[in-house]
ChimeraX commands (.cxc) that place a marker at each C-alpha (Angstrom):
marker #1 position 105.14,-31.75,51.33 radius 0.5
marker #1 position 103.77,-31.83,47.79 radius 0.5
marker #1 position 102.47,-28.38,46.81 radius 0.5
marker #1 position 99.36,-29.73,45.07 radius 0.5
marker #1 position 98.47,-31.86,48.07 radius 0.5
marker #1 position 98.84,-28.92,50.40 radius 0.5
marker #1 position 96.70,-26.72,48.12 radius 0.5
marker #1 position 94.04,-29.44,47.98 radius 0.5
marker #1 position 93.98,-29.75,51.81 radius 0.5
marker #1 position 93.69,-25.97,52.25 radius 0.5
marker #1 position 90.76,-25.74,49.83 radius 0.5
marker #1 position 89.02,-28.95,50.89 radius 0.5
marker #1 position 88.65,-27.87,54.50 radius 0.5
marker #1 position 87.00,-24.63,53.32 radius 0.5
marker #1 position 84.72,-26.48,50.93 radius 0.5
marker #1 position 83.58,-28.98,53.58 radius 0.5
marker #1 position 83.53,-26.64,56.59 radius 0.5
marker #1 position 86.12,-28.80,58.39 radius 0.5
marker #1 position 88.40,-27.74,61.23 radius 0.5
marker #1 position 91.66,-26.04,60.25 radius 0.5
marker #1 position 94.23,-28.72,59.31 radius 0.5
marker #1 position 96.77,-29.57,62.00 radius 0.5
marker #1 position 100.27,-29.84,60.63 radius 0.5
marker #1 position 102.01,-33.18,61.29 radius 0.5
marker #1 position 105.58,-34.31,60.38 radius 0.5
marker #1 position 104.03,-36.55,57.68 radius 0.5
marker #1 position 101.07,-34.38,56.56 radius 0.5
marker #1 position 97.91,-33.09,58.17 radius 0.5
marker #1 position 95.15,-34.16,60.60 radius 0.5
marker #1 position 91.72,-32.73,59.81 radius 0.5
marker #1 position 88.77,-32.97,62.21 radius 0.5
marker #1 position 85.31,-33.34,60.63 radius 0.5
marker #1 position 83.22,-34.17,63.69 radius 0.5
marker #1 position 80.75,-36.41,61.81 radius 0.5
marker #1 position 79.58,-39.96,62.41 radius 0.5
marker #1 position 81.47,-42.12,59.96 radius 0.5
marker #1 position 83.92,-39.33,59.27 radius 0.5
marker #1 position 85.34,-38.13,62.57 radius 0.5
marker #1 position 88.85,-37.26,61.47 radius 0.5
marker #1 position 91.03,-37.76,58.42 radius 0.5
marker #1 position 94.80,-38.09,58.16 radius 0.5
marker #1 position 96.23,-36.83,54.84 radius 0.5
marker #1 position 99.78,-37.73,53.89 radius 0.5
marker #1 position 101.76,-34.93,52.32 radius 0.5
marker #1 position 104.11,-37.00,50.13 radius 0.5
marker #1 position 103.10,-38.66,46.84 radius 0.5
marker #1 position 104.10,-41.81,44.94 radius 0.5
marker #1 position 107.56,-43.16,45.91 radius 0.5
marker #1 position 107.93,-40.31,48.41 radius 0.5
marker #1 position 105.30,-41.92,50.63 radius 0.5
marker #1 position 106.91,-44.84,52.48 radius 0.5
marker #1 position 105.51,-47.90,54.21 radius 0.5
marker #1 position 106.99,-47.08,57.61 radius 0.5
marker #1 position 105.19,-43.72,57.79 radius 0.5
marker #1 position 101.83,-45.12,56.74 radius 0.5
marker #1 position 102.06,-48.05,59.16 radius 0.5
marker #1 position 102.93,-45.74,62.02 radius 0.5
marker #1 position 100.02,-43.39,61.44 radius 0.5
marker #1 position 97.53,-46.19,60.74 radius 0.5
marker #1 position 98.70,-48.18,63.71 radius 0.5
marker #1 position 97.85,-45.36,66.10 radius 0.5
marker #1 position 94.19,-45.32,64.92 radius 0.5
marker #1 position 91.81,-47.30,67.14 radius 0.5
marker #1 position 88.41,-45.61,66.74 radius 0.5
marker #1 position 85.92,-46.05,63.96 radius 0.5
marker #1 position 85.22,-43.39,61.38 radius 0.5
marker #1 position 88.83,-42.26,60.92 radius 0.5
marker #1 position 89.98,-41.93,57.33 radius 0.5
marker #1 position 93.39,-42.05,55.67 radius 0.5
marker #1 position 94.19,-40.28,52.39 radius 0.5
marker #1 position 97.39,-41.57,50.83 radius 0.5
marker #1 position 98.61,-40.42,47.44 radius 0.5
marker #1 position 99.80,-43.75,46.17 radius 0.5
marker #1 position 98.31,-46.75,44.33 radius 0.5
marker #1 position 95.74,-48.65,46.47 radius 0.5
marker #1 position 97.35,-51.95,45.50 radius 0.5
marker #1 position 100.51,-50.78,47.32 radius 0.5
marker #1 position 98.90,-49.08,50.33 radius 0.5
marker #1 position 96.56,-52.03,50.92 radius 0.5
marker #1 position 99.60,-54.15,51.84 radius 0.5
marker #1 position 100.51,-51.67,54.58 radius 0.5
marker #1 position 97.16,-51.69,56.42 radius 0.5
marker #1 position 95.63,-54.39,58.60 radius 0.5
marker #1 position 92.15,-55.91,58.41 radius 0.5
marker #1 position 90.63,-53.14,60.47 radius 0.5
marker #1 position 90.77,-50.87,57.43 radius 0.5
marker #1 position 88.30,-50.74,54.53 radius 0.5
marker #1 position 90.11,-49.67,51.38 radius 0.5
marker #1 position 88.31,-48.19,48.43 radius 0.5
marker #1 position 89.13,-50.62,45.57 radius 0.5
marker #1 position 89.00,-47.79,42.98 radius 0.5
marker #1 position 91.90,-45.32,43.01 radius 0.5
marker #1 position 91.21,-41.64,43.18 radius 0.5
marker #1 position 93.23,-39.10,41.25 radius 0.5
marker #1 position 94.87,-35.92,42.48 radius 0.5
marker #1 position 94.60,-33.54,39.55 radius 0.5
marker #1 position 95.50,-29.96,38.70 radius 0.5
marker #1 position 95.04,-27.43,35.92 radius 0.5
marker #1 position 96.02,-23.87,35.06 radius 0.5
marker #1 position 92.84,-21.76,35.37 radius 0.5
marker #1 position 91.84,-19.44,32.55 radius 0.5
marker #1 position 88.50,-17.79,31.70 radius 0.5
marker #1 position 86.34,-20.25,29.75 radius 0.5
marker #1 position 83.58,-18.40,27.93 radius 0.5
marker #1 position 80.04,-18.16,29.28 radius 0.5
marker #1 position 78.62,-21.68,29.75 radius 0.5
marker #1 position 74.88,-21.96,29.24 radius 0.5
marker #1 position 72.54,-24.75,30.26 radius 0.5
marker #1 position 70.70,-26.74,27.56 radius 0.5
marker #1 position 67.16,-25.72,26.66 radius 0.5
marker #1 position 64.80,-26.38,29.60 radius 0.5
marker #1 position 67.54,-26.64,32.18 radius 0.5
marker #1 position 68.36,-23.88,34.66 radius 0.5
marker #1 position 71.91,-22.92,35.72 radius 0.5
marker #1 position 72.39,-21.18,39.08 radius 0.5
marker #1 position 75.59,-19.97,40.84 radius 0.5
marker #1 position 76.08,-18.48,44.30 radius 0.5
marker #1 position 78.79,-17.99,46.96 radius 0.5
marker #1 position 78.72,-18.32,50.73 radius 0.5
marker #1 position 81.56,-18.53,53.24 radius 0.5
marker #1 position 84.28,-18.61,50.62 radius 0.5
marker #1 position 82.67,-21.41,48.63 radius 0.5
marker #1 position 81.01,-20.96,45.19 radius 0.5
marker #1 position 78.34,-23.51,44.36 radius 0.5
marker #1 position 76.76,-24.29,41.02 radius 0.5
marker #1 position 73.64,-26.28,40.28 radius 0.5
marker #1 position 71.79,-27.24,37.16 radius 0.5
marker #1 position 68.07,-27.93,37.62 radius 0.5
marker #1 position 66.26,-30.25,35.23 radius 0.5
marker #1 position 63.15,-29.18,33.33 radius 0.5
marker #1 position 60.98,-30.79,36.05 radius 0.5
marker #1 position 62.86,-28.88,38.78 radius 0.5
marker #1 position 64.89,-31.84,40.08 radius 0.5
marker #1 position 68.65,-31.69,40.56 radius 0.5
marker #1 position 70.52,-32.63,37.40 radius 0.5
marker #1 position 74.08,-31.64,38.24 radius 0.5
marker #1 position 76.08,-29.74,40.84 radius 0.5
marker #1 position 79.54,-28.87,42.11 radius 0.5
marker #1 position 81.42,-26.38,44.27 radius 0.5
marker #1 position 84.83,-24.68,44.41 radius 0.5
marker #1 position 86.83,-23.08,47.22 radius 0.5
marker #1 position 89.45,-20.50,46.19 radius 0.5
marker #1 position 92.23,-20.04,48.72 radius 0.5
marker #1 position 94.60,-17.45,47.36 radius 0.5
marker #1 position 96.19,-18.54,44.08 radius 0.5
marker #1 position 94.63,-22.00,44.14 radius 0.5
marker #1 position 91.02,-23.15,44.01 radius 0.5
marker #1 position 89.80,-26.64,44.95 radius 0.5
marker #1 position 86.93,-28.22,43.00 radius 0.5
marker #1 position 84.73,-30.51,45.12 radius 0.5
marker #1 position 81.62,-32.69,45.04 radius 0.5
marker #1 position 80.98,-32.49,41.31 radius 0.5
marker #1 position 78.22,-34.90,40.26 radius 0.5
marker #1 position 75.61,-35.43,37.54 radius 0.5
marker #1 position 72.43,-37.37,38.11 radius 0.5
marker #1 position 72.51,-40.62,36.07 radius 0.5
marker #1 position 69.34,-39.68,34.26 radius 0.5
marker #1 position 70.91,-36.47,32.93 radius 0.5
marker #1 position 74.33,-37.63,31.82 radius 0.5
marker #1 position 75.76,-37.18,28.31 radius 0.5
marker #1 position 74.25,-33.75,27.96 radius 0.5
marker #1 position 77.35,-31.79,28.81 radius 0.5
marker #1 position 76.14,-30.78,32.22 radius 0.5
marker #1 position 79.34,-31.79,34.00 radius 0.5
marker #1 position 81.36,-29.63,31.64 radius 0.5
marker #1 position 78.99,-26.70,32.21 radius 0.5
marker #1 position 79.34,-27.02,35.99 radius 0.5
marker #1 position 83.15,-27.26,35.80 radius 0.5
marker #1 position 83.52,-24.35,33.46 radius 0.5
marker #1 position 81.25,-22.17,35.56 radius 0.5
marker #1 position 83.18,-23.07,38.71 radius 0.5
marker #1 position 86.52,-22.37,37.05 radius 0.5
marker #1 position 85.33,-18.96,35.81 radius 0.5
marker #1 position 84.20,-18.08,39.31 radius 0.5
marker #1 position 87.62,-18.98,40.76 radius 0.5
marker #1 position 89.48,-16.94,38.13 radius 0.5
marker #1 position 87.31,-13.92,38.99 radius 0.5
marker #1 position 88.46,-14.32,42.61 radius 0.5
marker #1 position 92.13,-14.41,41.66 radius 0.5
marker #1 position 92.88,-18.14,41.51 radius 0.5
marker #1 position 95.27,-19.30,38.82 radius 0.5
marker #1 position 95.65,-23.00,39.59 radius 0.5
marker #1 position 92.89,-25.60,40.16 radius 0.5
marker #1 position 93.22,-28.79,42.24 radius 0.5
marker #1 position 90.83,-31.67,42.91 radius 0.5
marker #1 position 90.65,-35.27,44.00 radius 0.5
marker #1 position 88.66,-37.05,41.31 radius 0.5
marker #1 position 87.04,-40.44,40.92 radius 0.5
marker #1 position 87.52,-42.84,37.96 radius 0.5
marker #1 position 84.09,-41.80,36.70 radius 0.5
marker #1 position 85.03,-38.13,36.71 radius 0.5
marker #1 position 88.57,-38.43,35.37 radius 0.5
marker #1 position 87.51,-38.41,31.71 radius 0.5
marker #1 position 85.54,-35.20,32.14 radius 0.5
marker #1 position 88.41,-33.44,33.90 radius 0.5
marker #1 position 91.00,-34.53,31.40 radius 0.5
marker #1 position 88.82,-33.33,28.55 radius 0.5
marker #1 position 88.86,-29.93,30.19 radius 0.5
marker #1 position 92.68,-29.90,30.45 radius 0.5
marker #1 position 93.27,-31.32,33.92 radius 0.5
marker #1 position 96.28,-33.56,34.49 radius 0.5
marker #1 position 96.83,-36.38,37.00 radius 0.5
marker #1 position 99.44,-35.59,39.62 radius 0.5
marker #1 position 99.17,-38.81,41.67 radius 0.5
marker #1 position 96.92,-41.74,42.49 radius 0.5
marker #1 position 94.88,-41.54,45.74 radius 0.5
marker #1 position 94.05,-44.30,48.19 radius 0.5
marker #1 position 91.06,-43.74,50.49 radius 0.5
marker #1 position 90.80,-45.98,53.58 radius 0.5
marker #1 position 88.37,-45.92,56.47 radius 0.5
marker #1 position 88.92,-47.56,59.86 radius 0.5
marker #1 position 86.02,-49.73,61.06 radius 0.5
marker #1 position 84.44,-50.81,57.76 radius 0.5
marker #1 position 83.06,-49.32,54.55 radius 0.5
marker #1 position 81.21,-46.01,54.46 radius 0.5
marker #1 position 77.43,-46.00,54.61 radius 0.5
marker #1 position 77.20,-43.87,51.47 radius 0.5
marker #1 position 79.27,-42.69,48.54 radius 0.5
marker #1 position 82.96,-41.87,48.52 radius 0.5
marker #1 position 83.87,-39.08,50.93 radius 0.5
marker link #1:1,2 radius 0.2
marker link #1:2,3 radius 0.2
marker link #1:3,4 radius 0.2
marker link #1:4,5 radius 0.2
marker link #1:5,6 radius 0.2
marker link #1:6,7 radius 0.2
marker link #1:7,8 radius 0.2
marker link #1:8,9 radius 0.2
marker link #1:9,10 radius 0.2
marker link #1:10,11 radius 0.2
marker link #1:11,12 radius 0.2
marker link #1:12,13 radius 0.2
marker link #1:13,14 radius 0.2
marker link #1:14,15 radius 0.2
marker link #1:15,16 radius 0.2
marker link #1:16,17 radius 0.2
marker link #1:17,18 radius 0.2
marker link #1:18,19 radius 0.2
marker link #1:19,20 radius 0.2
marker link #1:20,21 radius 0.2
marker link #1:21,22 radius 0.2
marker link #1:22,23 radius 0.2
marker link #1:23,24 radius 0.2
marker link #1:24,25 radius 0.2
marker link #1:25,26 radius 0.2
marker link #1:26,27 radius 0.2
marker link #1:27,28 radius 0.2
marker link #1:28,29 radius 0.2
marker link #1:29,30 radius 0.2
marker link #1:30,31 radius 0.2
marker link #1:31,32 radius 0.2
marker link #1:32,33 radius 0.2
marker link #1:33,34 radius 0.2
marker link #1:34,35 radius 0.2
marker link #1:35,36 radius 0.2
marker link #1:36,37 radius 0.2
marker link #1:37,38 radius 0.2
marker link #1:38,39 radius 0.2
marker link #1:39,40 radius 0.2
marker link #1:40,41 radius 0.2
marker link #1:41,42 radius 0.2
marker link #1:42,43 radius 0.2
marker link #1:43,44 radius 0.2
marker link #1:44,45 radius 0.2
marker link #1:45,46 radius 0.2
marker link #1:46,47 radius 0.2
marker link #1:47,48 radius 0.2
marker link #1:48,49 radius 0.2
marker link #1:49,50 radius 0.2
marker link #1:50,51 radius 0.2
marker link #1:51,52 radius 0.2
marker link #1:52,53 radius 0.2
marker link #1:53,54 radius 0.2
marker link #1:54,55 radius 0.2
marker link #1:55,56 radius 0.2
marker link #1:56,57 radius 0.2
marker link #1:57,58 radius 0.2
marker link #1:58,59 radius 0.2
marker link #1:59,60 radius 0.2
marker link #1:60,61 radius 0.2
marker link #1:61,62 radius 0.2
marker link #1:62,63 radius 0.2
marker link #1:63,64 radius 0.2
marker link #1:64,65 radius 0.2
marker link #1:65,66 radius 0.2
marker link #1:66,67 radius 0.2
marker link #1:67,68 radius 0.2
marker link #1:68,69 radius 0.2
marker link #1:69,70 radius 0.2
marker link #1:70,71 radius 0.2
marker link #1:71,72 radius 0.2
marker link #1:72,73 radius 0.2
marker link #1:73,74 radius 0.2
marker link #1:74,75 radius 0.2
marker link #1:75,76 radius 0.2
marker link #1:76,77 radius 0.2
marker link #1:77,78 radius 0.2
marker link #1:78,79 radius 0.2
marker link #1:79,80 radius 0.2
marker link #1:80,81 radius 0.2
marker link #1:81,82 radius 0.2
marker link #1:82,83 radius 0.2
marker link #1:83,84 radius 0.2
marker link #1:84,85 radius 0.2
marker link #1:85,86 radius 0.2
marker link #1:86,87 radius 0.2
marker link #1:87,88 radius 0.2
marker link #1:88,89 radius 0.2
marker link #1:89,90 radius 0.2
marker link #1:90,91 radius 0.2
marker link #1:91,92 radius 0.2
marker link #1:92,93 radius 0.2
marker link #1:93,94 radius 0.2
marker link #1:94,95 radius 0.2
marker link #1:95,96 radius 0.2
marker link #1:96,97 radius 0.2
marker link #1:97,98 radius 0.2
marker link #1:98,99 radius 0.2
marker link #1:99,100 radius 0.2
marker link #1:100,101 radius 0.2
marker link #1:101,102 radius 0.2
marker link #1:102,103 radius 0.2
marker link #1:103,104 radius 0.2
marker link #1:104,105 radius 0.2
marker link #1:105,106 radius 0.2
marker link #1:106,107 radius 0.2
marker link #1:107,108 radius 0.2
marker link #1:108,109 radius 0.2
marker link #1:109,110 radius 0.2
marker link #1:110,111 radius 0.2
marker link #1:111,112 radius 0.2
marker link #1:112,113 radius 0.2
marker link #1:113,114 radius 0.2
marker link #1:114,115 radius 0.2
marker link #1:115,116 radius 0.2
marker link #1:116,117 radius 0.2
marker link #1:117,118 radius 0.2
marker link #1:118,119 radius 0.2
marker link #1:119,120 radius 0.2
marker link #1:120,121 radius 0.2
marker link #1:121,122 radius 0.2
marker link #1:122,123 radius 0.2
marker link #1:123,124 radius 0.2
marker link #1:124,125 radius 0.2
marker link #1:125,126 radius 0.2
marker link #1:126,127 radius 0.2
marker link #1:127,128 radius 0.2
marker link #1:128,129 radius 0.2
marker link #1:129,130 radius 0.2
marker link #1:130,131 radius 0.2
marker link #1:131,132 radius 0.2
marker link #1:132,133 radius 0.2
marker link #1:133,134 radius 0.2
marker link #1:134,135 radius 0.2
marker link #1:135,136 radius 0.2
marker link #1:136,137 radius 0.2
marker link #1:137,138 radius 0.2
marker link #1:138,139 radius 0.2
marker link #1:139,140 radius 0.2
marker link #1:140,141 radius 0.2
marker link #1:141,142 radius 0.2
marker link #1:142,143 radius 0.2
marker link #1:143,144 radius 0.2
marker link #1:144,145 radius 0.2
marker link #1:145,146 radius 0.2
marker link #1:146,147 radius 0.2
marker link #1:147,148 radius 0.2
marker link #1:148,149 radius 0.2
marker link #1:149,150 radius 0.2
marker link #1:150,151 radius 0.2
marker link #1:151,152 radius 0.2
marker link #1:152,153 radius 0.2
marker link #1:153,154 radius 0.2
marker link #1:154,155 radius 0.2
marker link #1:155,156 radius 0.2
marker link #1:156,157 radius 0.2
marker link #1:157,158 radius 0.2
marker link #1:158,159 radius 0.2
marker link #1:159,160 radius 0.2
marker link #1:160,161 radius 0.2
marker link #1:161,162 radius 0.2
marker link #1:162,163 radius 0.2
marker link #1:163,164 radius 0.2
marker link #1:164,165 radius 0.2
marker link #1:165,166 radius 0.2
marker link #1:166,167 radius 0.2
marker link #1:167,168 radius 0.2
marker link #1:168,169 radius 0.2
marker link #1:169,170 radius 0.2
marker link #1:170,171 radius 0.2
marker link #1:171,172 radius 0.2
marker link #1:172,173 radius 0.2
marker link #1:173,174 radius 0.2
marker link #1:174,175 radius 0.2
marker link #1:175,176 radius 0.2
marker link #1:176,177 radius 0.2
marker link #1:177,178 radius 0.2
marker link #1:178,179 radius 0.2
marker link #1:179,180 radius 0.2
marker link #1:180,181 radius 0.2
marker link #1:181,182 radius 0.2
marker link #1:182,183 radius 0.2
marker link #1:183,184 radius 0.2
marker link #1:184,185 radius 0.2
marker link #1:185,186 radius 0.2
marker link #1:186,187 radius 0.2
marker link #1:187,188 radius 0.2
marker link #1:188,189 radius 0.2
marker link #1:189,190 radius 0.2
marker link #1:190,191 radius 0.2
marker link #1:191,192 radius 0.2
marker link #1:192,193 radius 0.2
marker link #1:193,194 radius 0.2
marker link #1:194,195 radius 0.2
marker link #1:195,196 radius 0.2
marker link #1:196,197 radius 0.2
marker link #1:197,198 radius 0.2
marker link #1:198,199 radius 0.2
marker link #1:199,200 radius 0.2
marker link #1:200,201 radius 0.2
marker link #1:201,202 radius 0.2
marker link #1:202,203 radius 0.2
marker link #1:203,204 radius 0.2
marker link #1:204,205 radius 0.2
marker link #1:205,206 radius 0.2
marker link #1:206,207 radius 0.2
marker link #1:207,208 radius 0.2
marker link #1:208,209 radius 0.2
marker link #1:209,210 radius 0.2
marker link #1:210,211 radius 0.2
marker link #1:211,212 radius 0.2
marker link #1:212,213 radius 0.2
marker link #1:213,214 radius 0.2
marker link #1:214,215 radius 0.2
marker link #1:215,216 radius 0.2
marker link #1:216,217 radius 0.2
marker link #1:217,218 radius 0.2
marker link #1:218,219 radius 0.2
marker link #1:219,220 radius 0.2
view
C-alpha cells in the first residue's frame, strides 16, 4: 500500500467521522452511513501499481447506489474499467503531500475574523466576512506523524484575498503543534494552485466514481 494513501485514509475517517477503515487485500472499505455516500472503497496502490483486474473485481461486486470508488490513477484510464452504472468525476483529483513546518502567525485581512477550534481530534478554521457570513473554511485531522487537510473552501465572493492561504497556514500550524510532520490531502483542480504555492507536491492523480449516478451536491 502507498504510505501517503494510507495516511490520507487514516486522517480522512477522523475528519469526516467515518467508521474505522476495514483493511482489504487491495485497500480499504470505509462505511459512511449517509444517503448518497453509504460506503467508499479506496484502492491502496497508485499509478501503474493499480491494475485493471483489481478495479474491475471490486467495482463488479458493487450493486447498490451511493457506493464510491477512490482510485489513484488518471480518470481517463479508470473510466475504461467501469461500466455504465458508474458516474465518474470528469475532473481528476490530486493526492498531495508536504513536509509540515511552523508558518508564522497568519492574520485575517481588515474587517475579517479568523477563528480556530478543535473537537474530537479535528481542528477547524473559519474566516468570517465583515458582514458575518462565511468567507473561508477548512479542517485538519492529525493522526500521529501525519495530518490530513480536508474540506478547504473559499466563498466565490471572497476569493483573491489570500483567505485560502490563511486557512491552510493556520491548519498546518495547528498540526505541527500536535506533533505532525507530514501533511496529506486530496485536492481538486481549483485548489491545486493554492496548495502548490504553499509547497505541496502531487503524489498521484485521483479518480472519484459513484455507483448509481452523479452526486446531488459538490465533490465528496
